[in-house]
C-alpha positions as CSV (number, residue, x, y, z in Angstrom):
1,M,106.2,54.6,89.4
2,I,107.2,57.0,86.5
3,T,108.8,60.3,87.5
4,S,109.3,63.5,85.5
5,A,110.6,67.0,85.7
6,I,110.1,70.1,83.5
7,F,111.9,73.4,83.4
8,P,112.0,76.6,81.3
9,A,114.4,76.1,78.4
10,R,116.7,78.9,79.5
11,Y,116.8,81.1,82.6
12,I,118.8,84.3,82.8
13,Q,119.0,86.6,85.8
14,G,121.0,89.6,86.9
15,A,121.2,93.3,87.1
16,D,120.7,94.9,83.7
17,A,119.9,91.5,82.2
18,L,117.2,93.2,80.1
19,G,119.9,94.3,77.8
20,E,120.4,90.6,76.8
21,L,116.8,90.3,75.5
22,A,117.4,90.9,71.8
23,K,120.3,88.5,71.6
24,H,118.4,85.6,73.0
25,A,115.0,86.5,71.4
26,N,116.7,86.4,68.0
27,I,117.6,82.7,68.6
28,L,113.9,81.9,69.0
29,G,112.4,84.0,66.2
30,S,112.6,87.2,64.1
31,N,109.3,89.0,64.8
32,A,108.1,89.5,68.3
33,L,104.7,90.6,69.8
34,I,105.2,92.2,73.2
35,V,102.4,91.9,75.8
36,L,103.3,94.7,78.2
37,D,101.8,95.4,81.6
38,P,99.9,98.7,81.2
39,G,101.0,99.7,84.7
40,I,104.6,100.0,83.6
41,A,104.1,100.8,79.9
42,E,105.0,104.5,80.2
43,W,108.6,103.9,81.2
44,M,109.2,100.3,80.0
45,R,108.0,100.7,76.4
46,P,110.7,103.2,75.4
47,R,113.3,101.2,77.2
48,L,112.3,98.0,75.3
49,D,112.3,100.0,72.0
50,T,115.9,101.2,72.8
51,I,117.1,97.7,73.8
52,L,115.5,95.9,70.8
53,G,116.1,98.7,68.3
54,N,116.8,97.3,64.9
55,E,118.0,94.0,66.4
56,L,114.5,92.5,66.6
57,V,111.3,93.4,64.7
58,H,108.7,93.9,67.3
59,A,105.3,95.4,68.0
60,F,103.2,96.0,71.1
61,F,99.9,94.4,71.9
62,D,97.3,96.8,73.3
63,F,96.9,94.8,76.5
64,G,93.9,95.7,78.6
65,G,95.4,94.5,81.9
66,E,93.4,91.4,82.6
67,S,94.4,87.9,81.5
68,T,91.0,86.8,80.2
69,E,90.6,84.2,77.5
70,A,89.3,87.0,75.2
71,E,92.6,88.9,75.6
72,M,94.6,85.7,75.0
73,Q,92.7,84.9,71.9
74,R,92.9,88.5,70.6
75,A,96.7,88.4,71.0
76,A,96.8,84.9,69.3
77,G,94.9,86.3,66.4
78,L,97.4,89.2,66.1
79,L,100.3,86.7,66.2
80,V,98.9,84.9,63.2
81,E,97.7,88.0,61.3
82,A,101.0,89.9,61.6
83,G,103.3,86.8,61.3
84,H,104.9,87.1,64.7
85,D,106.9,84.0,65.7
86,V,107.7,85.1,69.3
87,V,105.5,86.4,72.0
88,I,107.1,88.2,75.0
89,G,105.2,88.9,78.3
90,V,106.7,91.8,80.2
91,G,105.5,92.8,83.6
92,G,103.5,91.0,86.3
93,G,101.7,87.7,86.2
94,K,98.8,88.8,84.1
95,A,100.9,90.2,81.2
96,I,103.0,87.0,81.3
97,D,100.0,84.7,81.5
98,T,98.3,86.5,78.6
99,A,101.5,85.9,76.6
100,K,101.4,82.3,77.6
101,G,97.8,82.0,76.6
102,A,98.5,83.5,73.2
103,A,101.3,81.0,72.6
104,Y,99.0,78.2,73.8
105,F,96.4,79.2,71.2
106,T,99.0,79.6,68.5
107,P,101.1,76.4,68.2
108,G,104.6,76.9,67.0
109,V,105.0,80.4,68.5
110,R,107.9,80.7,71.0
111,M,107.3,82.3,74.4
112,I,109.5,84.6,76.5
113,A,108.7,85.7,80.1
114,V,110.2,88.9,81.4
115,P,108.9,89.4,85.0
116,T,109.5,92.9,86.4
117,I,108.5,91.8,89.9
118,A,109.3,88.6,91.9
119,A,105.8,88.3,93.4
120,S,105.3,84.6,92.5
121,D,106.9,81.6,90.9
122,A,104.5,81.8,87.8
123,P,107.0,83.1,85.2
124,C,108.9,79.9,84.8
125,S,105.9,77.5,84.8
126,K,103.9,76.3,81.8
127,N,100.6,77.3,83.5
128,A,98.5,80.4,82.9
129,V,95.6,81.7,85.0
130,V,92.6,82.7,83.1
131,Y,90.5,85.4,84.7
132,T,86.9,86.5,84.0
133,P,86.2,90.1,82.9
134,E,84.9,90.5,86.5
135,H,88.5,89.8,87.7
136,T,87.8,86.4,89.3
137,V,89.7,83.2,88.5
138,D,88.0,81.2,85.7
139,R,90.4,78.3,85.1
140,D,94.0,77.4,84.4
141,I,95.6,76.7,81.1
142,H,98.2,74.0,81.2
143,G,100.6,74.8,78.4
144,R,102.4,72.4,76.2
145,A,105.8,73.5,77.4
146,N,107.4,75.9,79.8
147,P,108.7,79.3,78.5
148,D,111.5,79.2,76.0
149,L,113.2,81.9,78.0
150,V,112.7,83.6,81.4
151,L,114.8,86.7,81.8
152,V,114.8,88.5,85.1
153,D,116.5,91.9,85.5
154,T,117.1,92.1,89.2
155,A,117.7,95.9,89.0
156,V,114.1,96.2,87.8
157,V,112.9,93.9,90.5
158,A,114.8,95.8,93.2
159,A,113.2,99.1,92.0
160,A,109.7,97.7,92.5
161,P,107.8,98.0,95.9
162,A,109.3,95.5,98.4
163,R,105.8,94.2,99.1
164,Y,105.9,92.2,95.8
165,L,109.1,90.5,96.8
166,S,107.6,89.7,100.2
167,A,104.7,88.0,98.5
168,G,107.0,86.0,96.2
169,I,108.9,84.9,99.3
170,A,105.7,83.6,100.8
171,D,104.7,81.7,97.7
172,A,108.2,80.1,97.6
173,L,108.0,79.3,101.4
174,A,105.2,76.9,100.6
175,T,107.4,75.0,98.1
176,W,109.3,72.7,100.4
177,L,106.4,71.9,102.7
178,E,104.2,70.9,99.9
179,A,106.8,69.2,97.8
180,E,107.7,67.0,100.8
181,S,104.1,65.9,101.2
182,A,103.8,65.2,97.4
183,F,107.0,63.2,97.5
184,V,105.8,61.0,100.3
185,T,102.4,60.4,98.6
186,R,103.9,60.1,95.1
187,T,101.2,62.6,93.9
188,I,100.9,63.2,90.2
189,N,102.0,66.7,89.7
190,F,102.0,69.2,86.8
191,T,104.4,67.0,84.8
192,G,101.7,64.3,84.6
193,Y,103.9,62.0,86.7
194,A,105.4,61.8,90.2
195,S,108.2,63.9,91.6
196,T,111.9,63.4,90.9
197,F,114.7,63.5,93.4
198,T,115.9,66.6,91.6
199,A,112.7,68.6,92.2
200,H,112.6,67.4,95.8
201,A,116.1,68.6,96.4
202,V,115.5,72.0,94.6
203,A,112.4,72.5,96.8
204,R,114.6,72.0,99.9
205,L,117.2,74.4,98.6
206,C,114.5,77.0,98.0
207,Y,113.4,76.7,101.6
208,D,117.0,76.9,103.0
209,T,117.8,79.9,100.8
210,L,114.8,81.8,101.9
211,L,115.5,81.3,105.6
212,E,119.1,82.4,105.2
213,Y,118.7,85.4,102.9
214,A,115.1,86.6,102.7
215,P,115.0,89.2,105.5
216,L,118.2,90.8,104.3
217,A,117.1,90.7,100.6
218,L,113.8,92.5,101.6
219,A,115.7,95.2,103.4
220,H,117.9,95.7,100.3
221,C,114.8,95.8,98.1
222,D,113.5,98.6,100.3
223,D,116.6,100.6,99.2
224,G,116.5,99.5,95.6
225,L,119.8,97.7,96.0
226,V,120.9,94.6,94.0
227,T,123.0,92.5,96.3
228,P,124.0,88.8,96.5
229,A,121.2,88.3,99.1
230,L,118.6,89.8,96.7
231,E,119.9,87.7,93.8
232,H,119.7,84.5,95.8
233,V,116.1,85.2,97.0
234,V,114.9,86.2,93.5
235,E,116.3,83.0,92.1
236,A,114.6,81.0,94.9
237,A,111.2,82.8,94.4
238,T,111.3,82.6,90.6
239,L,113.2,79.5,89.5
240,M,113.6,77.2,92.4
241,S,110.1,77.5,93.6
242,T,108.7,76.7,90.1
243,I,110.8,73.6,89.9
244,G,109.7,72.6,93.4
245,F,106.0,73.1,92.8
246,E,105.6,72.1,89.2
247,S,107.9,69.1,89.2
248,G,107.4,68.4,92.9
249,G,103.8,69.1,93.8
250,L,101.4,71.3,95.7
251,G,99.7,70.6,99.0
252,A,97.5,72.0,101.7
253,A,99.1,75.4,101.9
254,H,97.9,76.3,98.4
255,G,94.6,74.5,99.2
256,F,94.1,76.9,102.1
257,H,94.9,79.7,99.7
258,Q,92.1,78.7,97.4
259,G,89.7,78.9,100.4
260,I,91.0,82.2,101.7
261,A,90.6,83.7,98.3
262,E,86.8,83.2,98.6
263,W,86.6,85.8,101.3
264,P,85.9,89.3,99.9
265,E,88.0,90.8,102.7
266,T,91.1,89.2,101.1
267,H,90.6,90.3,97.5
268,H,93.0,93.2,98.0
269,L,95.8,90.9,99.0
270,L,98.5,89.5,96.7
271,H,98.6,85.7,95.9
272,G,101.6,85.1,98.2
273,E,100.1,87.0,101.1
274,K,97.2,84.6,101.1
275,V,99.5,81.6,100.6
276,A,101.5,82.8,103.7
277,F,98.5,82.1,106.0
278,G,97.9,78.9,104.1
279,V,101.4,77.8,105.1
280,L,100.7,78.7,108.7
281,A,97.5,76.8,108.8
282,S,99.1,73.8,107.1
283,L,101.6,73.6,110.0
284,F,98.8,72.7,112.4
285,L,97.1,70.4,109.9
286,T,100.2,68.3,109.3
287,D,101.4,68.3,112.9
288,K,104.7,70.0,112.5
289,D,107.0,70.1,115.5
290,S,107.1,73.2,117.8
291,A,110.5,74.3,116.6
292,T,109.4,74.3,113.0
293,V,106.3,76.2,113.8
294,E,108.2,78.8,115.8
295,T,110.8,79.2,113.0
296,I,108.2,79.8,110.3
297,Y,106.2,82.3,112.4
298,A,109.3,84.3,113.2
299,F,110.3,84.1,109.5
300,C,106.9,85.3,108.3
301,H,107.1,88.2,110.7
302,S,110.6,89.1,109.5
303,V,109.4,89.4,105.9
304,R,106.2,91.2,106.7
305,L,103.7,88.5,106.0
306,P,100.3,87.9,107.7
307,L,100.3,85.9,111.0
308,T,96.6,86.1,111.8
309,L,93.2,86.2,110.2
310,A,92.9,89.8,111.2
311,D,96.0,90.5,109.1
312,L,94.0,89.1,106.2
313,G,91.1,91.4,106.9
314,L,89.0,89.1,109.1
315,E,88.9,91.1,112.4
316,H,85.9,89.0,113.4
317,Y,84.8,85.6,112.2
318,D,82.8,82.6,113.1
319,D,82.7,79.0,112.0
320,A,80.3,79.8,109.1
321,K,82.8,82.3,107.7
322,L,85.6,79.8,107.9
323,M,83.5,77.1,106.4
324,V,83.2,79.2,103.2
325,A,87.0,78.6,102.8
326,V,86.8,75.0,103.8
327,E,84.1,74.2,101.3
328,R,86.2,75.8,98.5
329,M,89.4,74.1,99.4
330,T,87.8,70.7,99.5
331,R,86.4,70.7,96.1
332,S,87.2,67.6,94.1
333,G,90.6,67.6,92.5
334,E,92.1,70.3,94.8
335,C,95.7,70.1,95.8
336,T,94.4,70.2,99.4
337,F,94.3,66.4,99.3
338,N,98.0,65.9,98.4
339,E,98.9,65.2,102.0
340,P,99.9,61.8,103.5
341,I,96.8,61.7,105.7
342,A,93.1,62.1,104.7
343,Y,91.7,65.0,106.7
344,G,88.1,66.1,107.2
345,E,86.4,69.5,107.2
346,A,86.7,69.8,110.9
347,D,90.5,69.4,110.6
348,Y,90.8,72.2,108.2
349,L,88.6,74.4,110.3
350,A,90.7,73.7,113.4
351,A,93.9,74.3,111.6
352,M,92.9,77.8,110.6
353,K,91.8,78.6,114.1
354,A,95.0,77.2,115.6
355,A,97.1,79.2,113.1
356,D,95.3,82.4,114.0
357,A,95.5,81.7,117.8
358,Y,99.2,81.0,117.6
359,G,99.8,84.1,115.5
360,R,98.1,86.3,118.1
361,A,100.0,84.6,120.9
362,W,103.3,84.8,119.1
363,R,102.8,88.5,118.5
364,A,101.8,89.1,122.1
365,R,105.2,87.6,123.1
366,Q,107.0,90.1,120.9
367,P,106.5,93.6,122.4
368,S,108.1,95.3,119.3
369,A,106.3,93.1,116.7
370,N,104.3,95.2,114.3
371,R,101.3,94.0,112.3
């Protein structure tokens, strides 16, 4: 069995780390195109102009806000036309994925990710999600390499709404549970090979870091504070989680996410919020012990994540509604099947019902628990 691991070439994190961008971008190239999230452009663009100044030639891509293939190709065309040798994605996942896509379609161009939220583990990975103009997922692009640089300014992350960090914590929570399954099954992951011991160990470190520091980090994010707890959790949600899923493997938790995303009631939710319920459902699919189940439910409550289907928007449901998710998550090739046991549709249906029932019962036992 051949194993493999992949990583971003360089990872930099800390308060005011954005000030280091020009120095490190200059190592990669001399002329940058910046794909900037339009939601933060008003205050981030002048800040980037000040930081980069005369140290790095740069221009801004007029990004429409959705990471469609058309936007990626348009940015790629501009890279070639204007002679840019570096593309920098600044903002949330769609700006970063558009930059990744532009680099993918322009071989030889270096790529930098500057996430301004810690809502998922996407910035460090080589994958980019391609959306349709109607804002639904079209496909994934599996890049040739991970970003050349990922730079995370934790002062910027701490200033963003804490809901984004909560979602990133949820996405990272799945890492260990899924990597453990993939390690046992020797599943081929995003490296094209099986998991290494390194990825397996990092996935476990991610889980342990979240359980120890995440509730405190979220409280600090509420107040815009950069603290050691927040630094640890941002690293877990951004770097450790990527190594764990990309070089470890995915499993049923993200499979359930794929199904949950089919329900229109969930379209307003962040990726991690849907993954959170996928984690809970996976506990009952894979027969986790009661202590683990209780720990994870208490943890999800402590970091403001969904515990029930009603929390996802499904106040009322029947088997037909749940089967919409089951049918999506059991399509050929889905990570749903990266578990040690082969499950059937009835098992996935029962797991979602069990997760919902346990969440309602858990909440009923906590008089002060808020939805």
